[in-house]
C-alpha positions in Angstrom: -25.2 -20.4 -27.8 -22.6 -23.1 -26.9 -19.8 -20.8 -28.0 -21.0 -18.0 -25.7 -21.3 -20.4 -22.7 -17.7 -21.7 -23.4 -16.4 -18.1 -23.7 -18.1 -17.0 -20.5 -16.7 -20.1 -18.7 -13.2 -19.4 -19.9 -13.5 -15.7 -19.1 -14.6 -16.4 -15.5 -11.9 -19.0 -15.1 -9.2 -16.4 -16.1 -10.8 -13.8 -14.0 -10.7 -16.0 -11.0 -7.0 -16.7 -11.5 -6.4 -13.0 -11.9 -8.2 -12.2 -8.6 -6.2 -14.9 -6.8 -3.0 -13.3 -8.0 -4.1 -9.9 -7.0 -5.1 -11.0 -3.5 -1.7 -12.8 -3.1 0.2 -9.7 -4.1 -1.8 -7.6 -1.7 -1.1 -10.0 1.2 2.6 -10.1 0.3 2.7 -6.3 0.2 1.0 -6.1 3.6 3.4 -8.6 5.1 6.4 -6.8 3.6 5.4 -3.4 4.9 4.7 -4.8 8.3 8.1 -6.5 8.4 9.9 -3.4 7.2 8.2 -1.2 9.8 9.2 -3.6 12.5 12.8 -3.6 11.3 12.8 0.2 11.2 11.6 0.4 14.8 14.3 -2.1 16.0 17.0 -0.1 14.1 15.7 3.2 15.7 15.8 1.6 19.1 19.3 0.4 18.5 20.4 3.8 17.3 19.0 5.5 20.4 20.9 3.0 22.7 24.2 3.7 20.8 23.7 7.5 21.1 23.1 7.2 24.9 26.2 5.1 25.3 28.5 7.6 23.5 
């Protein structure tokens, strides 16, 4: 019985670490896509200004 408890304890520990990594990756992806969309909007606005000037 002690072996089962130790196994479950280790399994849950690794599962928690895995979940933390997945959440961190999801947050990083969300931040990255938000930053990229903002950069694309700025570049599009700059391109429109350049077209109007020429």
